N, C-alpha and C positions, 0 to 999 in steps of 0.2 A: 504494499500499499504506500502511496506516495505521501509526502509531508502535507499536501493541501488537504487531501482526504482526512489524514489523521488530525490536523488542526480544526477542520470543520466539525468533525465528530465531537472532538474535545470541548469546543465552544458550546455546541448544542447540549452536550450531557451536563456541563457545568451549570447551565442554566435550567436543566431539567425539562427541555423541551422536546417535543416529538419531531420527526422529520416532516410530517404534515404541517406542524406549526410554523416551521422555518420556511418551508416551500410557500405557504400562503404569505407569509410577510414579504418575501422577496418577489413574488409574482410568477412562480413557476409551478410546476406539477411535483407532486410527492416522487413520482418516478424519476423525473429529471434530477431532483435533488439527491435522490438515492444513488444515482450514478455519480454524483460528485463525491459523496461520502465513501462510496466503494472504490473510488480511484479509476473508474471506468471512463470518465469523461471530466474535463476541465470546465469550470464555469466560464461562461462568456464574460467578458469585460463588464458589462451592465450588471450581471449577477454578482461578480465579485465585488464590486462596488456596493451593492445592495447588502451583501452578506457582511461586509465590513461595517457599514452604518448600523445594521441590525445588531451585530454582536458587540459594536463598540470597540472594535480593534483596527489597527491599521493593516494595510494590504501586506506590509513587509512581514507581519506576523503570520498571516494566512499562507503566504508564499514561501515561509520557511527561511526568509532572510535575516530576520531578527527573532530572538526569544525574548518574551516580556515576562 
């Protein structure tokens, strides 16, 4: 599993959210979000931005550039 998938799952679980809740918040389907968390697909830039805003983290964290 790649770092993006790990970080997304970590952010979601820390906040005790379901994949459905995250998907709804960023405007995508649960199935699409599941692909991000499983590492099978990378989020498009608009979803990466939405995820960062939703989780309150910088893109550097999600992308594995920095550890916070």
